[in-house]
Kinemage of the C-alpha trace (Angstrom):
@kinemage 1
@onewidth
@group {chain A} dominant
@subgroup {mainchain}
@vectorlist {calphas} color= white
{ca unk a 1} P -101.535 111.855 -115.429
{ca unk a 2} L -98.821 110.692 -113.033
{ca unk a 3} L -97.174 113.249 -110.816
{ca unk a 4} L -93.861 114.382 -112.336
{ca unk a 5} L -91.000 115.143 -109.962
{ca unk a 6} L -87.551 115.680 -111.452
{ca unk a 7} L -84.366 116.764 -109.697
{ca unk a 8} L -81.512 117.868 -111.989
{ca unk a 9} L -78.787 118.148 -109.377
{ca unk a 10} L -76.659 119.850 -110.674
{ca unk a 11} L -77.559 120.731 -114.261
{ca unk a 12} L -75.065 120.515 -117.100
{ca unk a 13} L -76.850 123.442 -118.769
{ca unk a 14} L -79.894 125.652 -118.271
{ca unk a 15} L -81.363 128.094 -120.771
{ca unk a 16} L -84.399 130.003 -122.037
{ca unk a 17} L -85.362 130.278 -125.677
{ca unk a 18} L -88.286 131.104 -127.921
{ca unk a 19} L -89.602 129.328 -130.987
{ca unk a 20} L -91.808 130.892 -133.646
{ca unk a 21} L -92.273 134.239 -135.374
{ca unk a 22} L -92.494 137.492 -133.441
{ca unk a 23} L -95.924 137.843 -131.899
{ca unk a 24} L -96.438 134.072 -131.860
{ca unk a 25} L -93.341 132.897 -130.017
{ca unk a 26} L -93.494 130.081 -127.492
{ca unk a 27} L -91.002 130.476 -124.651
{ca unk a 28} L -89.188 127.452 -123.238
{ca unk a 29} L -87.176 126.910 -120.086
{ca unk a 30} L -84.814 124.013 -120.693
{ca unk a 31} L -82.199 122.205 -118.623
{ca unk a 32} L -80.249 118.996 -118.879
{ca unk a 33} L -78.099 116.634 -116.872
{ca unk a 34} L -76.229 113.802 -118.562
{ca unk a 35} L -78.720 112.315 -121.063
{ca unk a 36} L -81.826 113.770 -119.369
{ca unk a 37} L -83.351 116.775 -121.126
{ca unk a 38} L -86.243 118.730 -119.595
{ca unk a 39} L -88.180 121.349 -121.562
{ca unk a 40} L -90.968 123.430 -120.031
{ca unk a 41} L -93.243 126.070 -121.560
{ca unk a 42} L -93.208 129.458 -119.849
{ca unk a 43} L -94.801 132.817 -120.582
{ca unk a 44} L -92.834 135.798 -121.839
{ca unk a 45} L -93.588 137.642 -118.605
{ca unk a 46} L -92.288 134.685 -116.591
{ca unk a 47} L -89.016 134.764 -118.536
{ca unk a 48} L -88.675 138.480 -117.791
{ca unk a 49} L -89.534 138.063 -114.099
{ca unk a 50} L -87.103 135.135 -113.794
{ca unk a 51} L -84.298 137.244 -115.245
{ca unk a 52} L -84.947 140.015 -112.724
{ca unk a 53} L -85.347 137.638 -109.759
{ca unk a 54} L -82.057 135.888 -110.521
{ca unk a 55} L -80.216 139.222 -110.611
{ca unk a 56} L -81.717 140.254 -107.274
{ca unk a 57} L -80.939 136.900 -105.643
{ca unk a 58} L -77.326 136.830 -106.800
{ca unk a 59} L -76.796 140.427 -105.722
{ca unk a 60} L -78.159 139.508 -102.284
{ca unk a 61} L -76.024 136.345 -102.115
{ca unk a 62} L -72.876 138.250 -103.090
{ca unk a 63} L -73.506 140.589 -100.156
{ca unk a 64} L -74.399 137.873 -97.631
{ca unk a 65} L -71.835 135.247 -98.685
{ca unk a 66} L -68.841 137.116 -100.175
{ca unk a 67} L -66.490 134.149 -99.693
{ca unk a 68} L -68.715 131.924 -101.820
{ca unk a 69} L -68.895 134.664 -104.486
{ca unk a 70} L -65.089 134.887 -104.646
{ca unk a 71} L -64.856 131.083 -104.781
{ca unk a 72} L -67.305 130.997 -107.696
{ca unk a 73} L -65.377 133.705 -109.553
{ca unk a 74} L -62.039 131.932 -109.103
{ca unk a 75} L -63.398 128.614 -110.455
{ca unk a 76} L -62.494 127.783 -114.030
{ca unk a 77} L -65.031 129.317 -116.388
{ca unk a 78} L -65.835 128.207 -119.911
{ca unk a 79} L -65.184 130.877 -122.546
{ca unk a 80} L -68.878 131.125 -123.491
{ca unk a 81} L -71.815 129.000 -122.444
{ca unk a 82} L -73.960 127.464 -125.165
{ca unk a 83} L -77.379 128.979 -124.463
{ca unk a 84} L -79.211 127.486 -127.459
{ca unk a 85} L -82.210 125.226 -126.916
{ca unk a 86} L -81.381 121.543 -127.466
{ca unk a 87} L -83.384 119.152 -129.628
{ca unk a 88} L -85.809 117.529 -129.214
{ca unk a 89} L -87.909 120.286 -127.703
{ca unk a 90} L -90.812 118.342 -126.212
{ca unk a 91} L -92.289 120.276 -123.268
{ca unk a 92} L -93.247 118.226 -120.217
{ca unk a 93} L -95.706 120.862 -119.013
{ca unk a 94} L -96.598 124.557 -118.865
{ca unk a 95} L -95.196 126.319 -115.808
{ca unk a 96} L -97.615 127.928 -113.353
{ca unk a 97} L -95.033 129.353 -110.980
{ca unk a 98} L -91.317 129.354 -110.290
{ca unk a 99} L -89.204 129.919 -107.212
{ca unk a 100} L -85.528 130.346 -106.418
{ca unk a 101} L -83.581 129.007 -103.443
{ca unk a 102} L -79.981 128.713 -102.286
{ca unk a 103} L -77.977 125.877 -100.741
{ca unk a 104} L -75.205 127.557 -98.748
{ca unk a 105} L -73.254 124.330 -98.149
{ca unk a 106} L -72.919 123.569 -101.856
{ca unk a 107} L -73.101 127.167 -103.121
{ca unk a 108} L -75.812 126.194 -105.613
{ca unk a 109} L -78.996 127.988 -106.615
{ca unk a 110} L -82.139 125.955 -107.228
{ca unk a 111} L -84.847 126.991 -109.662
{ca unk a 112} L -88.114 125.184 -108.908
{ca unk a 113} L -90.792 125.107 -111.625
{ca unk a 114} L -94.323 123.948 -110.819
{ca unk a 115} L -96.792 122.676 -113.394
{ca unk a 116} L -99.961 124.553 -114.300
{ca unk a 117} L -102.850 122.204 -113.457
{ca unk a 118} L -106.071 122.663 -115.390
{ca unk a 119} L -109.159 120.564 -114.677
{ca unk a 120} L -109.856 118.398 -117.725
{ca unk a 121} L -113.549 118.083 -116.953
{ca unk a 122} L -116.089 119.433 -114.461
{ca unk a 123} L -115.765 116.367 -112.230
{ca unk a 124} L -112.002 116.619 -111.713
{ca unk a 125} L -111.078 118.608 -108.633
{ca unk a 126} L -107.988 120.723 -109.487
{ca unk a 127} L -107.063 120.689 -105.784
{ca unk a 128} L -106.801 116.883 -105.867
{ca unk a 129} L -104.303 116.839 -108.743
{ca unk a 130} L -100.661 117.118 -107.674
{ca unk a 131} L -98.717 119.422 -110.011
{ca unk a 132} L -95.439 118.296 -111.522
{ca unk a 133} L -92.253 119.785 -110.068
{ca unk a 134} L -88.836 120.224 -111.658
{ca unk a 135} L -85.839 121.353 -109.582
{ca unk a 136} L -82.813 122.655 -111.468
{ca unk a 137} L -79.667 123.121 -109.354
{ca unk a 138} L -77.153 125.543 -110.899
{ca unk a 139} L -74.041 127.566 -110.165
{ca unk a 140} L -74.169 131.341 -109.857
{ca unk a 141} L -72.420 131.598 -113.218
{ca unk a 142} L -75.046 129.401 -114.897
{ca unk a 143} L -77.829 131.437 -113.310
{ca unk a 144} L -76.315 134.745 -114.422
{ca unk a 145} L -76.038 133.372 -117.957
{ca unk a 146} L -79.699 132.240 -117.722
{ca unk a 147} L -80.714 135.719 -116.560
{ca unk a 148} L -78.889 137.350 -119.493
{ca unk a 149} L -80.338 134.835 -121.960
{ca unk a 150} L -83.897 135.318 -120.682
{ca unk a 151} L -83.535 139.097 -120.916
{ca unk a 152} L -82.148 138.930 -124.475
{ca unk a 153} L -84.838 136.461 -125.579
{ca unk a 154} L -87.637 138.690 -124.297
{ca unk a 155} L -86.062 141.786 -125.886
{ca unk a 156} L -85.781 140.026 -129.269
{ca unk a 157} L -89.556 140.288 -129.762
{ca unk a 158} L -91.604 143.063 -131.286
{ca unk a 159} L -90.399 146.604 -130.563
{ca unk a 160} L -93.786 147.441 -129.018
{ca unk a 161} L -95.214 144.350 -127.280
{ca unk a 162} L -98.453 146.250 -126.558
{ca unk a 163} L -99.358 145.859 -130.231
{ca unk a 164} L -99.532 142.097 -129.661
{ca unk a 165} L -99.778 141.341 -133.369
{ca unk a 166} L -102.724 143.693 -133.958
{ca unk a 167} L -103.036 145.918 -136.988
{ca unk a 168} L -102.671 149.600 -136.187
{ca unk a 169} L -104.471 152.171 -138.347
{ca unk a 170} L -102.957 155.567 -138.915
{ca unk a 171} L -105.289 158.359 -140.012
{ca unk a 172} L -103.992 161.504 -141.643
């Protein structure tokens, strides 16, 4: 498989969503720029961790770069961002890990997603395979909306995720 490297700089939209019934949902991280649409599969725990990490990063950035925070707040904001997944939802890969970064000159946050590489046979060395990378450059506002969306999507699942779709017996 060829090495995938995509740079959406900056994104038009970025979102998280889930498809399927509770207990069997598949989580997707999706972003787009112009006509390019990138969908990636993530785990529920990754969506939750991403939401928390974005909040921490933006809180830190607001403290370290208050001028940039004020500039972002004064920019024209759309009434409500469309956080729905876009069709077609065709995942490029499953995400192994994600990271966040900040470009001070452009006041943009980058979310970097790296592909999970699994050896297809015993002879393939997983170390020799280069994982795909997708970089999604976003504004603070877009990232805050992504954080909220990821949190809401995770919370929309079963009331007790520890049940994990198992049948619980109650004895009286």
